[in-house]
Z-matrix of the N, CA and C atoms (Angstrom, degrees):
N
C 1 1.457
C 2 1.531 1 107.62
N 3 1.313 2 115.86 1 143.01
C 4 1.464 3 120.77 2 -179.29
C 5 1.522 4 110.32 3 -107.93
N 6 1.320 5 117.62 4 160.23
C 7 1.465 6 119.63 5 174.68
C 8 1.531 7 112.58 6 -57.24
N 9 1.330 8 116.84 7 -34.20
C 10 1.466 9 120.29 8 178.87
C 11 1.527 10 110.99 9 -64.86
N 12 1.326 11 116.55 10 -40.42
C 13 1.467 12 120.79 11 177.53
C 14 1.520 13 110.94 12 -65.79
N 15 1.317 14 116.13 13 -38.71
C 16 1.470 15 120.31 14 176.34
C 17 1.520 16 109.51 15 -59.34
N 18 1.325 17 116.06 16 -47.88
C 19 1.459 18 120.45 17 -179.31
C 20 1.519 19 112.34 18 -61.13
N 21 1.320 20 116.76 19 -43.84
C 22 1.473 21 119.63 20 179.23
C 23 1.524 22 110.97 21 -62.55
N 24 1.331 23 116.01 22 -42.43
C 25 1.467 24 118.22 23 -179.85
C 26 1.534 25 110.81 24 -66.94
N 27 1.325 26 117.00 25 -48.06
C 28 1.470 27 120.08 26 -178.97
C 29 1.526 28 110.64 27 -58.53
N 30 1.322 29 116.46 28 -44.25
C 31 1.469 30 120.07 29 -178.17
C 32 1.526 31 112.90 30 -72.11
N 33 1.321 32 117.77 31 -11.79
C 34 1.463 33 120.41 32 175.84
C 35 1.532 34 111.43 33 -78.76
N 36 1.325 35 116.17 34 -15.44
C 37 1.468 36 119.72 35 179.12
C 38 1.523 37 109.43 36 -81.81
N 39 1.333 38 117.48 37 142.94
C 40 1.466 39 120.37 38 -176.55
C 41 1.529 40 113.44 39 -55.69
N 42 1.305 41 115.13 40 132.70
C 43 1.462 42 125.35 41 172.44
C 44 1.531 43 114.76 42 67.90
N 45 1.325 44 117.99 43 12.83
C 46 1.464 45 120.55 44 176.95
C 47 1.518 46 108.57 45 -82.07
N 48 1.336 47 115.07 46 133.52
C 49 1.462 48 121.49 47 179.80
C 50 1.523 49 109.90 48 -125.79
N 51 1.323 50 114.30 49 144.13
C 52 1.466 51 120.61 50 177.82
C 53 1.517 52 108.67 51 -84.38
N 54 1.319 53 115.03 52 135.56
C 55 1.461 54 122.75 53 173.95
C 56 1.522 55 107.02 54 -136.15
N 57 1.299 56 116.63 55 -159.19
C 58 1.455 57 120.01 56 179.64
C 59 1.514 58 110.96 57 81.85
N 60 1.318 59 115.01 58 -157.49
C 61 1.454 60 121.62 59 -178.21
C 62 1.524 61 109.64 60 -114.68
N 63 1.313 62 116.09 61 175.03
C 64 1.464 63 120.39 62 177.80
C 65 1.528 64 110.65 63 -60.81
N 66 1.331 65 117.42 64 -41.36
C 67 1.463 66 120.48 65 -177.96
C 68 1.527 67 112.91 66 -84.13
N 69 1.325 68 117.78 67 -21.66
C 70 1.470 69 121.32 68 179.62
C 71 1.529 70 110.06 69 -133.66
N 72 1.338 71 116.24 70 68.41
C 73 1.459 72 118.19 71 179.22
C 74 1.527 73 110.99 72 -68.20
N 75 1.318 74 114.93 73 153.73
C 76 1.457 75 121.64 74 177.69
C 77 1.519 76 107.74 75 -142.21
N 78 1.317 77 115.67 76 153.38
C 79 1.460 78 120.78 77 -179.10
C 80 1.522 79 108.44 78 -124.20
N 81 1.318 80 114.09 79 132.83
C 82 1.461 81 121.98 80 -173.95
C 83 1.522 82 110.34 81 -128.54
N 84 1.310 83 115.61 82 153.06
C 85 1.451 84 122.15 83 167.90
C 86 1.525 85 106.06 84 -124.77
N 87 1.322 86 116.47 85 126.03
C 88 1.471 87 122.15 86 -177.03
C 89 1.531 88 111.43 87 51.89
N 90 1.313 89 117.03 88 42.39
C 91 1.469 90 123.95 89 -179.78
C 92 1.525 91 113.60 90 61.49
N 93 1.328 92 117.45 91 22.14
C 94 1.466 93 122.58 92 175.78
C 95 1.532 94 108.02 93 -113.76
N 96 1.310 95 115.39 94 130.34
C 97 1.461 96 120.82 95 -177.19
C 98 1.525 97 111.77 96 -60.42
N 99 1.327 98 114.81 97 133.78
C 100 1.457 99 122.31 98 170.86
C 101 1.527 100 108.35 99 -106.24
N 102 1.332 101 116.50 100 -56.10
C 103 1.466 102 121.66 101 -177.94
C 104 1.523 103 108.91 102 -153.87
N 105 1.337 104 115.92 103 148.31
C 106 1.464 105 119.90 104 174.18
C 107 1.517 106 108.53 105 -144.61
N 108 1.313 107 113.79 106 151.85
C 109 1.453 108 121.02 107 175.70
C 110 1.524 109 107.77 108 -82.78
N 111 1.320 110 116.41 109 117.91
C 112 1.464 111 121.27 110 -179.48
C 113 1.529 112 110.38 111 -83.10
N 114 1.325 113 115.10 112 -44.39
C 115 1.466 114 121.64 113 173.39
C 116 1.520 115 106.93 114 -151.31
N 117 1.298 116 118.47 115 -175.22
C 118 1.466 117 121.27 116 -172.71
C 119 1.524 118 113.83 117 -58.51
N 120 1.321 119 118.19 118 -22.27
C 121 1.464 120 121.79 119 -176.65
C 122 1.524 121 114.10 120 -121.12
N 123 1.315 122 118.65 121 -0.24
C 124 1.461 123 119.95 122 -172.15
C 125 1.520 124 111.88 123 -129.33
N 126 1.326 125 114.86 124 129.81
C 127 1.465 126 121.71 125 172.61
C 128 1.512 127 109.24 126 -103.57
N 129 1.313 128 115.88 127 152.63
C 130 1.459 129 122.40 128 166.97
C 131 1.520 130 105.40 129 -113.62
N 132 1.328 131 115.81 130 122.95
C 133 1.464 132 121.43 131 -177.49
C 134 1.521 133 108.71 132 -122.84
N 135 1.338 134 115.86 133 130.54
C 136 1.469 135 120.08 134 174.48
C 137 1.512 136 107.81 135 -77.91
N 138 1.306 137 117.07 136 129.83
C 139 1.464 138 120.97 137 176.27
C 140 1.521 139 108.80 138 -139.58
N 141 1.320 140 117.28 139 151.34
C 142 1.457 141 118.90 140 175.48
C 143 1.527 142 110.03 141 -61.72
N 144 1.316 143 116.06 142 138.11
C 145 1.467 144 119.11 143 178.39
C 146 1.525 145 110.91 144 -57.00
N 147 1.321 146 117.16 145 -32.41
C 148 1.465 147 121.06 146 -179.36
C 149 1.530 148 112.47 147 -65.80
N 150 1.318 149 118.20 148 -19.50
C 151 1.463 150 122.84 149 -179.90
C 152 1.527 151 113.42 150 -105.22
N 153 1.314 152 116.01 151 -13.74
C 154 1.464 153 119.71 152 -172.07
C 155 1.534 154 112.61 153 -62.15
N 156 1.303 155 118.44 154 -47.50
C 157 1.469 156 120.64 155 -177.46
C 158 1.520 157 111.67 156 -61.99
N 159 1.329 158 116.82 157 -37.33
C 160 1.465 159 119.72 158 178.68
C 161 1.529 160 110.35 159 -63.63
N 162 1.331 161 117.13 160 -41.20
C 163 1.467 162 120.01 161 176.63
C 164 1.519 163 111.19 162 -62.14
N 165 1.322 164 116.18 163 -45.22
C 166 1.467 165 120.53 164 -179.00
C 167 1.520 166 111.40 165 -64.55
N 168 1.337 167 116.94 166 -42.51
C 169 1.460 168 120.80 167 -179.63
C 170 1.521 169 111.92 168 -67.75
N 171 1.326 170 116.81 169 -40.36
C 172 1.466 171 121.24 170 -176.71
C 173 1.525 172 113.18 171 -76.43
N 174 1.326 173 116.87 172 -29.00
C 175 1.469 174 120.92 173 -174.30
C 176 1.534 175 110.65 174 -138.59
N 177 1.332 176 117.67 175 65.63
C 178 1.473 177 119.88 176 -176.10
C 179 1.525 178 114.37 177 -65.02
N 180 1.335 179 118.27 178 -22.24
C 181 1.460 180 120.14 179 177.77
C 182 1.524 181 112.34 180 -83.94
N 183 1.324 182 116.48 181 -17.23
C 184 1.460 183 121.64 182 -177.75
C 185 1.521 184 111.69 183 -92.05
N 186 1.347 185 116.96 184 -41.85
C 187 1.469 186 121.28 185 -171.51
C 188 1.519 187 112.49 186 -119.09
N 189 1.318 188 114.36 187 153.06
C 190 1.454 189 122.04 188 173.36
C 191 1.518 190 109.55 189 -153.00
N 192 1.325 191 114.35 190 163.09
C 193 1.465 192 120.48 191 176.80
C 194 1.520 193 107.50 192 -130.32
N 195 1.332 194 117.63 193 101.63
C 196 1.452 195 119.67 194 177.36
C 197 1.534 196 109.66 195 -68.85
N 198 1.318 197 117.79 196 158.12
C 199 1.464 198 120.63 197 -177.25
C 200 1.534 199 114.52 198 -50.91
N 201 1.323 200 117.89 199 -36.21
C 202 1.464 201 120.00 200 -178.10
C 203 1.529 202 112.73 201 -66.18
N 204 1.331 203 117.67 202 -16.35
C 205 1.472 204 121.76 203 -177.87
C 206 1.518 205 113.86 204 -106.29
N 207 1.319 206 117.72 205 -1.50
C 208 1.459 207 120.00 206 -173.71
C 209 1.526 208 113.45 207 -56.85
N 210 1.311 209 118.49 208 -35.85
C 211 1.463 210 121.38 209 -177.82
C 212 1.522 211 112.95 210 -89.60
N 213 1.319 212 117.26 211 2.77
C 214 1.461 213 121.35 212 -174.81
C 215 1.525 214 111.33 213 -112.60
N 216 1.302 215 116.18 214 160.96
C 217 1.462 216 122.98 215 177.30
C 218 1.528 217 109.18 216 -82.13
N 219 1.330 218 117.14 217 63.08
C 220 1.458 219 120.12 218 -175.20
C 221 1.522 220 110.94 219 -145.34
N 222 1.328 221 113.63 220 152.44
C 223 1.461 222 122.06 221 168.37
C 224 1.516 223 107.26 222 -133.75
N 225 1.309 224 115.42 223 158.57
C 226 1.456 225 120.83 224 168.22
C 227 1.519 226 107.32 225 -99.50
N 228 1.314 227 115.75 226 143.93
C 229 1.466 228 121.85 227 172.99
C 230 1.523 229 106.98 228 -119.36
N 231 1.325 230 115.74 229 132.54
C 232 1.459 231 122.21 230 -175.45
C 233 1.529 232 108.98 231 -101.52
N 234 1.322 233 115.85 232 101.79
C 235 1.458 234 122.31 233 -167.75
C 236 1.522 235 114.70 234 -60.20
N 237 1.315 236 118.91 235 -35.79
C 238 1.471 237 120.54 236 -176.82
C 239 1.518 238 112.65 237 -61.66
N 240 1.331 239 117.12 238 -31.01
C 241 1.462 240 119.74 239 -179.22
C 242 1.527 241 112.59 240 -118.61
N 243 1.318 242 116.64 241 10.81
C 244 1.461 243 121.43 242 -173.24
C 245 1.517 244 113.48 243 -70.75
N 246 1.310 245 114.07 244 143.57
C 247 1.456 246 121.73 245 168.02
C 248 1.530 247 106.60 246 -80.60
N 249 1.323 248 117.13 247 117.91
C 250 1.467 249 120.68 248 -178.12
C 251 1.528 250 111.97 249 -57.67
N 252 1.336 251 119.75 250 -47.22
C 253 1.466 252 118.55 251 178.59
C 254 1.540 253 112.92 252 -60.90
N 255 1.330 254 117.05 253 -35.46
C 256 1.471 255 119.98 254 179.46
C 257 1.526 256 111.02 255 -67.34
N 258 1.334 257 117.50 256 -42.50
C 259 1.465 258 120.78 257 178.28
C 260 1.523 259 109.97 258 -64.51
N 261 1.324 260 116.84 259 -42.78
C 262 1.468 261 119.74 260 178.11
C 263 1.526 262 110.61 261 -61.80
N 264 1.321 263 117.33 262 -40.11
C 265 1.471 264 120.17 263 178.22
C 266 1.522 265 110.68 264 -64.23
N 267 1.327 266 117.92 265 -41.94
C 268 1.466 267 120.90 266 178.69
C 269 1.529 268 110.40 267 -63.61
N 270 1.321 269 117.35 268 -41.37
C 271 1.470 270 120.32 269 177.96
C 272 1.527 271 109.80 270 -63.91
N 273 1.315 272 116.24 271 -39.90
C 274 1.468 273 120.11 272 177.61
C 275 1.531 274 111.11 273 -63.34
N 276 1.326 275 117.47 274 -42.10
C 277 1.469 276 120.79 275 176.01
C 278 1.518 277 111.30 276 -60.88
N 279 1.329 278 116.29 277 -40.64
C 280 1.464 279 120.70 278 177.78
C 281 1.516 280 110.45 279 -63.56
N 282 1.333 281 116.77 280 -43.94
C 283 1.461 282 120.83 281 179.27
C 284 1.527 283 110.28 282 -61.48
N 285 1.336 284 116.95 283 -44.57
C 286 1.460 285 120.62 284 179.31
C 287 1.528 286 111.23 285 -60.37
N 288 1.332 287 115.90 286 -41.67
C 289 1.465 288 120.79 287 -179.36
C 290 1.526 289 111.47 288 -67.22
N 291 1.309 290 117.18 289 -40.26
C 292 1.458 291 121.30 290 -174.04
C 293 1.529 292 113.52 291 -88.69
N 294 1.301 293 117.76 292 -18.91
C 295 1.471 294 122.23 293 -177.86
C 296 1.525 295 108.82 294 -87.15
N 297 1.307 296 115.89 295 93.14
C 298 1.474 297 119.89 296 -179.25
C 299 1.488 298 109.80 297 -119.33
């Protein structure tokens, strides 16, 4: 999956807007983070804690949680080896959580 594909998918969700910078774009709904590009190969995606373990268990090559994110509603997605449907599902979960 590429950053461009991430952007197209995120922007296909209702009321999602691109913010951030050219090198670190981010997508928000109602000014709440959904997903952002951390670096050329890594996304940060907000997900409900109740869903995070299932994502990690189902797609261990796609997602990870570094120690700095353990207490937060976030996962990292590693684009070079990511399952596109899994990343899209995580973005959708983030949108559902943030779209209130």
